[in-house]
N, C-alpha and C positions, 0 to 999 in steps of 0.2 A: 319519201326521199327528201333530204335537205339540199336545196340549191343555194350555193354561196356565190356571190358575185363580188367583183372588185369594189372596194369602198371608194366613194367619191366624196369630196368635201361638200359641206352645206353651202348652197349658193343663194338661197332665198331666205329672208327673215320669216320667222314663224307666222307673224300676223299677215304677211303677204300671201303665204301659202294658204292660210285659213280663208282669207278673203277670196282666193281663187276658187274655193268650193262654191262660192256664190255666182260664179261666172254665168252670164246669160246663155240660154239655150241657143244653139245655132238652128238654122232652118231644118226642120225634121220632116221625114216622110210620114212618121207616125203622129199621134196626137197626144198632147199633154194637157191634162185638166187638173184644176185644184177644186176639191169638193169638201163638203162638210157632212158629217152624220152624227147622230146622237149615240153616245156610248152609255149603255145601261150601267156598266161597272163604275165609270167615273161620274155619272150623273150630269154630264155636260156634253155640249157639242165639241167635236174634235175634227180637225182638218187633215187631209192627206192630199198628196199629189200623185197622179196616176198616169202612166204611159200606156197608150193603147197602140198596138202595131198598125201599120198602114192598111192592112186588109180587114181590120176590125169593123169600121163603119160599114153598114149595109150588108155585112156577112152573117153567117149563122154558126160558123165553127167556134168551138170553145178553145181556150188557150191556157197553157200553164201560167202560173203566177210566181213571181219573185218579189218578196218583201225586202226592202232595203231600209235599215235603221240608221238614222243620222247620229252624229257624235255629240259630245258634251258641248253645250253652248250654242247649238244649232237648232234648227227645226226642219220641217218637211220641205221648206223652200230651198234649202242648201243642197249641195251635191248634185247640181244639175248635170254635171258631166256624165253621170251614170246613164241618164237618158240619151245624151248625145252619143255615147259610146255604143250603147245597145242598138240605137237606131242605125248607126253606120254599119255595125256588124251584121244586123239583120238584112240591111239593104244589099250588102255585097254577098250575102249567102253564107257568111262564116258561121252564123248561129241561126237557129230556128226562131220563129216568132214567139214572143212571150209578152205578158202583161207585167209591168213593174209598178209596185206601190210603195211610196215613201210616206209613212205616217208621221204625225207630230208626236215626238216623245219628250218635248220640253215640259218642265215642271217648275213651279215656284216653291219655296223662295230662292232656290239655287238654279243651276243652269241645265238640269237634266234629271230624268226619272230613273235612268239605268234600266228602264223597261221591267221594273220590279214592283211587286205588291208591297206597299209601304204605308205605315200609319201616317206618315207626314205627307207624302205625295198623292197617295191613293193607289188603287189596284191597277197599276199600269200593265202588269203582265196579263191580267184578265182582259183588259181593254184591247190588247193586241191579239191574243190567241183566240179569244172568243168573239168579242164584239166586232172587231175589224175584219177578221177572216170570214165570219159569217156574213157580214154586210157585203163584202166584196164578192163572195160566191153567190149571194142572192141578187146582186145588182148588175153584175157584169157576166159575160159569157166566159166562165172559167171551167177548167177541169178540176173538180173539187176533191180529187183524191190526193193523198199525201205525196205520192210519187211525182205529182205534177205541181207540187208546192215547195218552193225553196225560201230560205231566209238568209240575208246577208247584212253587212253593216260595217261601219268604220268606227274605231275608237270605242266610245261608250256603246255605239251601235254594234261593233264587232263583239263586244262582251254580250250584249243583249241577244244577238243572233245565236251565239253559241249556247248561252244559258237556256234560251227558249227552245232551241232544237233538242237539247238534251232532256229537258223536262217534258217535252211534248213530241216524242218521236212518232206518235200517231198522227201528227199534223204535218210534219215537215220531213221530206225525204232527203234533203241536202242542206248543208249550211256552209257559208263562207264567212270568214272573219278577217277583216283588214285591221291590223294594228290594235287589236282588242286586248284588254287585261283579262286573260283567260286562265291565269294561275295566280289567284289573289294572295297566296302566301308570300309571293315576291313583292307585294305592294310595299312592304317595309323598306324596299330600296329607295322609296321616295322620302323617307323620314329626314335624311340630311337636307334635301331640297326644301322640305316643309320648314325645318328649323331655320334655314337660311333666310326664309321670308318672314320669320316670326321675331318680333321685338319684345324683349323683357318677358318671354314665356307666355305672351297673350295671343291666343289663336283667334284670328278673325278671317272670315271668308274673303275679305277684301285685301288681305295681305299679298296675294299673288295668285297665279294660275294654279299652282300646286295646292295652295290652301283652299281655293274654291273647289278644286277637284275633291279634296279630302272631305270637305263639308258636304258636297253634293253626294258623294258615295256614302257618307255616313247617313244622310237623309234616306237613302235607299236601304242600307244594310243594318244600321244601328240608330234608328230614329228614337227620340225620347221626348214625347210631348210634355213631360213634366220638367223639362230642362230648358226654360227660356233663357236668353232670347233667341237662341239658334235652333233649339229643339232637336238636337242630335247629341250623341255621345261619340266623340272622336276616339279612335283606338290608340291614342298616343298621349303620354303625359307631357306637361310643360317642359320636362327635362329631356324629352325626346326618346323615351322608352315605351315599348309596346304595353298596352293594357290587355292582358290575355283574355279576360272574360268578354271584353268588347270585340277584340279581334276574332274571337271564336264566332261571334254573331256574323261577322263578315264572311267567315269561311263556310257558313251555311249556304252562302250564295255563290260559292266558288265553282266555276265550270269544271275545272280539272278534278276536284274532289267528287263532284257529281258523277263525272264520267267513270272515275275509278271505283266508286262505291257500287256501281252496277254497269259493268262494261257492256252488258247486253243492250243498253240504250243505243249503242252505236252499231248494232248488228245490221240495221237497215237504214242508217243515216250516213250519207256520204259527207266527208269532211274535207274542207279546204281552209287553210289559213296562211297568211303572210304578214310580214312586218319589216319595216326599215331597220337595217342593222345598226343605226345610230338613233334609235327612238329616244326622244327627249325624256320620256317617262319610264324607260327601261322595260317597255312592253315586249321588246324583242327577247328579253330573258324569259318572260312569261310564255311567249309563243314557243320558244325553244323547249322549255320544260314540258309544255303541253304535248308537243310533237314527240319528244323523247319518250314520254309516258305512254302515248298511244303505240309507238313503235315497239316498246317493251311488252305491251299487252297484245301485240300481234294485230292491231287495228290498222288496216290500210287507210291512208290519207295523203293529201297533198300539202306540202309545206315549203315555203320559200322565204329566205332572208334576202332582201334586195338592198341595193345602195340607197340610203335615204334616212330621213328622220321621221318624226311622227306625222308630218303633214305633206312634205314634198313628195313627188312621184306617186301620190295616191292614184291620180287619174290614170297613170300608166299601168296600174294593176287591174283596173276594171275589166279589160279584155280577157284576162286570165280567169277571173272569178265568173264572169258572164259565160265564157266558154265552158267552164266547169259545170255550171247549172244547166246550160243548154244540153250538154252531153247527158246529164242525168235525166232530163226530161225526155230526151230522144230514146234513151235505153229502156224507158218505161219499166223501171225496176219492180213495180207492183205486178204481181201475177194476177191475171184476169180470171179469178176463180168463179165459175158460174154460181150465182146466188149471192155472192158477196158484193152487193151493188155499191157500197160505200168504201170498199177496200180497207176495212178495219180488221181483217183476219177473222171475222166471225160472221155467222149467218143468223139473223134474228129478225124481230118484228120491224126494226128500222128498215131493213132491206125490203120487206113486204110493202111498207108504206111508199118507199121510193119507187118500187116497180109499179104500183098502182098509179102513182103520179105520172110516171113516164108513159103509161098506157093511155091515161086521160089527156095527156098533153096533145095539143094540135100539131106540134112539131114532130117530124119523123125521127125515130131513134137514131142516135149516132152509132158509128161502128163500135165504139167502146160500150155503149149501153146494150147493144145486141150481144156483145161478147160475154157480158155478165148476167144479163136479164133474160136471154132467150134460152130458158132451161130445156125446152122441147127441141131446140135447134132446128126450127122450121123457117128461120129467117124473119120472124116478126115477134112482137111482144103482144101477148093477149092474156085472157083470163086463164087459159090452160097453164101458162107459165106461173101465174099466181098460185094456182092449186098445187103445182109441183113444188114451188118454193115453200109453201106452208108445210107440205109433206116432208120436205128436207129438214125443216126445223123440228117438227114433231117426232121424226124418226131418227134424228141425229145424223 
């Protein structure tokens, strides 16, 4: 359902709004840490900031995890109000406890990776969905099933969240996108703004924010290492017309196209998106088209156009997306099928390995581990369950 609200005038300059995303954290009941780990995909150390709820230290319970992806020109130190908001909502009982991870998606030579595998930036998609997710699950007490893992983000991060959720529905049970470019066919709306920044038909990333965005997105979607000094192919001619063969490369990364090509991707992924109705980059048009297409396809989702531009009022939207993810975690949309220990809808040798590890662990099994691993249903995990699980695999 589309929620429309009364339009209000812009009251804050864009750069002030953007700076507000760097606002310092207030006193929290939970804990915020900035950590570094080695990404095999990128071949380098990468940083992330993580929020751990108040009961995490000294406890034994696992928690659901929400990944929040930052916008273009930012890094993992931005968007501190996500933690503030979550902490307040958890403290007053509005939402359940969760871990929140903000990874660093910045990339050179421009201002963002778009969380995409790129010859110019590197395999940023793999870094997030494989390296980071595996590291978080191995290092912190998480519920490692997809139904307890969500992904969210703003702007470039809103794009990345939607794209990664659609490409990896086996990893994420829910996605929320704030002001993300989720229907790239409408990116052509930016061409007049791009040309207004361009002098004498010379495209430079330093011409303005739209120019930098176009170069940054091209680095993700249409890199060209044989085209110095910028190593990208822009999808626009100096006359301001679209270059179809280049724009087609962009469309290979289009969330809406990905969704419509295989609508079954959304069978088990809950979707939330919102956008300011005066978005500076016309992403409200993209959000509207994305929502309309999902509605036409009969895909339930939540969509709101709210009074605001690309940056202001963002913090006021966090309670909605956090409540959305908390509700998905609480609903436990994954069915606890005995034997399917990793909730991937199949029973195989991986489940046997997990069961053996659970049995050998010194920690007592959790309620969830018993639900899927106690094949005999005698209230404990033991070798009999392993034998029964192997028999399930061999006999279908």
